N, C-alpha and C positions, 0 to 999 in steps of 0.2 A: 467407438463410442459404446457406452454401457448398454447392454441389451435388456437390462432390468427396467421396470417402469419407474423406479425411484431415481431421480437425478442425484449425481454424486460428484463432488469436487475433489480434485487433487491440488494441494498446494506444494509446489516445489520451491523450497526457500531455506532461510537461515533459522537457526535456533541459538539463542544467546542466554547467558546469565547476565541480567542487567544489575549494575551496581550504581544505586542512586546516592549522590552526595547532595544533601540539602544545603543550599547556600543563600545568602542574602541577595546575591546577584550573580550573573554569569561572570566568570573570571575574566578580567581584562589582560591583554598582553603584558607580561612582566609582573603581574600581580600575584601575591600569595594570600589566600584567605582560608580560614578554618570552616569545615562543614559542621553543621549542628547535629547531623545524624548520617549514618550509612545503612542502606537497606538493600538486600539482595533479592531479586525477583526473577521469574522466568520471562524471557523476552526473545528478540529477534523478529524481524519483519515477517518472515515466513510463519513462525510459530504464532505470532500475535494475530495474523490474518486468519490462519487456520482455526485458531481459538474463537475468533469473532464469527466465522462461518458457523461453527458449532453452537455458539451462544444465540445466534440468530435463527437456529432451528434447522440448519443444513447438514446433510451427511458429508463428511470431509475426512480425508486422509492427508497426513503431512509426510512429505518425502524429503529427508535431509539427514545430517549427521551430527552426533554429539560425542563427547568424550565420556569416560567413566564418571567424571565429576558432575555430569549432567543427567544422570538417571533420575534424580528427583524432578527434573523438568519433564522428562517423559511421563512420569506418574501424574504430574500436575495436568499435562495436556490430556492424558487419558481420562482423568476425573472430570474434565470439562467436555468430554464427548468427542475428542479428536482421535482418529484411528492412527495407530502407531506401527502398523505392520511394515511400513516402508521407512521407518526411522532406524538408522544404523548407529550402533555404538562402537566407536573406534578405540583400540587399546593404546595407541601411541599419540593421541592428540587430546588437547584440552577442548572443552566446549567453548564456543565463541563468546567474546565478552563485549559488553557495551558499558562504557563509563559515562554516566549521565549526570551532568550538572543540572539540578532542579532548583530554579530560583523562586524567591518568595512571591514574585508576581505572576507565576505560572509558566514562565518561559523555560525552555530547556536547551542544552547544548550537549552533543553526543559524540564520543570517540569510540571507534569500533576496533576490535581485534578479531580477525576472521576465525582463527582456530580451526576446528573440525569442519566448519562450513565450506572451506576451500579444498576439502578432500575430493579427488576425482579418481574413479577407477580407471585403469588402463588396460585394454583400450576402452573408450567410452561406449557403453552399451546403448543400443536403440531403446528409448523408453517404452515401456509397456503401458498403454493408456486405455486398454479395451474396457476396463471397468468403470470409466468415468465419462461424464457429459460436459464437465467444466473444468478449466484449469486456471489457476491464479498464480501469477509470477511477479517477482520484484527484482532487485539488483544487489543483493547482499551475498550472492554466491558467484562462482565463476561464470562469466557470460557465456562460455562455451556450452556449459550444461543448460543454462536458460534457453539458449537458442535451440538445442537439440530437443528439448521438451516442447518448445513452441512449435517447431516444424512438425514434430510428431503429432501434435494436437490438431494441426491443420489437416494432416493426412487422415486422421481418425474422425474428423468432423466435430471436434469439441468446440464449445464456446470459450474463447481465451480472453483473459483479462490481465493487463500488464500495468504495473505501477513502478515506473522507472526511478526508483529511489534506493540508494544514492544515484544521481544522474550519470548516464554514460557519457563517454568522451564524444567530441563532435565527430570523430572518424567513425566510432561505433554507432552513432545515431544515423549517419549517412549510409552505413552498410547493413543496418538492421532490416530483417525480413518483415517489414510492415504489412505485407500482403497476407501474412499468417495470423494477424491480430484482429480480434473482434471489438474489444473495448480498451481504451487508453484512459487511465486515471492520472491526472497531473495536477499539481498546484500551479498558481500563476507563474511563479519563478521558473518552474520546469517547462511550462508552455513556451516561454520566451527563450529558454535555453535551446529548445528544439528548433525554434525559428532561426536562431543565430547559426545553429549547426547546418541548417539547410540553405543558407544564403549561397547563391550561385557565385556572387562576386565578393571576395573577401574584403574589398575596399569599401563596400556598402556600409552606411551607418548602421550600427547595431540596432536590432529591434527591441533589445532588452529594456524593460521598464526602468524609469529613472526615479519614480516615486514609490514609496511603500504603500501597502494597502491602506494603512491608517490615514495617510495624507490625502486620499482621494475620496470624493463622494461616491455613493453607490452607483449613481448614473455614470460618473466618469470611469469608475472601475469596470462597470459592465461594458461600456463602449470600448475601452482599451482591450479587454480580454476577448470580447466578441470578435473584434478585428483580428486578434491574434489566432483564434480558433479558425476563422475563415481563411486566413492566410496559410495556416498550417494545412488545412484540408485541401487547399488548391495547389500545394507544392508538389513538384514532380517526384520528390523523394518519398512522399507520403502516399497511403492507399486511400482511395475514395470510399472504401467499405469499412473504415474504422469509425466507431462511435466514440465520442470524446466527452469526458467529464472534467471540468476545471474547477478546483476547489478554491474558494476566496476567503478562507479563515472565518472570521466572525461575520462576514458579509454573504455567506452562503455559498452557492455553487452555480455554475453555468453548465448546461448539458446540450449536446448536439447528437442527434440520433438519425443520421442520413440513411441508414439501412432500412428504416421504417418508411422512407419516402418523404420525411419531413425536411424542410430547408430552413426551419426556424431554430434559433438558439434560445432555449428556455433558461429562466432563472428561478431559483428557489432560495428563500432566506434561510439562515442558520436556525437550528432548533433553539427555542427559548430556554435560557438557564433559569432554574428555580432555586438554585443554590450558588454560592460563590465559586468562581473559577479557581480550581486547585492545581491542575496538572494537564498540560496538553499532550504529554507523551502518549503515543499510541492512538491518538484520535484519527489519524489518517488510516491506520491499519484497521481500526474499528469500522470506518466507513467502507473500506475495500471489502472486508469480510461480510458485512451486512449487505452490501451491494450484490455480491455473487450469490448469497443465499436468497435474496429477493428474485434474482434472475432464475434461479433453480426452481422457485415456486411458480414462476410464470406470472407474477403480479404485474399490473400496469406500471410502466417506467416511472411515472410521477409518484405513484404510491411507494415504490421501491425507494426512490430518492428521499422522500419525506421521512420514511422509516429510518434511512441511514442517518439523516441530519439529526433527528431526535436521539438516536443512539449515541452520536458523537456528543450532543449536549450533555447527556447523562455521564458519558465517559469523562469529559473534562472537569466534571464536578467532583471527581474522585481521584485518588492517587494511584499511580502505577500504569502499566500498559495492559497486560491481560486482565489483571484484577479489576480494572476499571471498566471493562466491556460489560454492558448490562445484558440481562436476559431479554429475549424477545417479548415475554409477557410484560416486563417492566416498561419497555419501550411502547408497546401497544396501549398500556394503561395510561401513559402520559399523553399519547396522541389523542 
């Protein structure tokens, strides 16, 4: 862990060039439609979350790989306050890509091409994390690398945050070193994916939700997801020392902080929109980055989460992933 008095986060993750196709609706199977525009922006879950940490006022470095075609992404990240000393440019790989369908109603659909994100040195070195107090991980790079960083963070005493998106396979979830993790951030679908993976009896009825978030009242949704969190926390595969945040879209979040001694699951509503919904791309990454920055400041948990939710509200009022992440000053002024 960093010996300096200033907390610092390492984000080990993906860097992409996002290509946004503006469409009247998400393309259906077998359908061909024309986009009204094509926009290229910096993206990737790792880069998005690192940028959000910086925008939220936290010191952060990004550890990842780009191709020569992605040097402008490096420049953009640096201009936003992200440290790039651990960002490697590869001569023989293209920067990762995300092909994003951005629909008129604000929904999106994403296709990924890994590119430089899946580069791994051989042999895999033991990560050097002595300069950091926090680490933030996702699942858009090889899992082998994510696990090596997570295990090293446990040895160094870092606070670790994992956002398992895209979701791991059931086998990977069962074998995951959960005892190394401090915080888990999932949406409701991911929560029930975890529960399905942890079922001891494969013939048991699946726990996965059958209704969408929009079809349930807030109380029904809270009851369903609260049950899911408690079942997850009591599962033998899982660690009792993991704190859990479950995002519920426009209906806010649930949070469970057992390491503080609390046995209660809290709920907070989503931040209020002051402008029309434009684009949900990157809202989850905005939340994760703001959350880690709040932990680094040592703020009270509920205050951290309220700040995250307001940041997400501002985020979805704007287009893009990184470009839509608000500054901490703008979030605090709306709060």
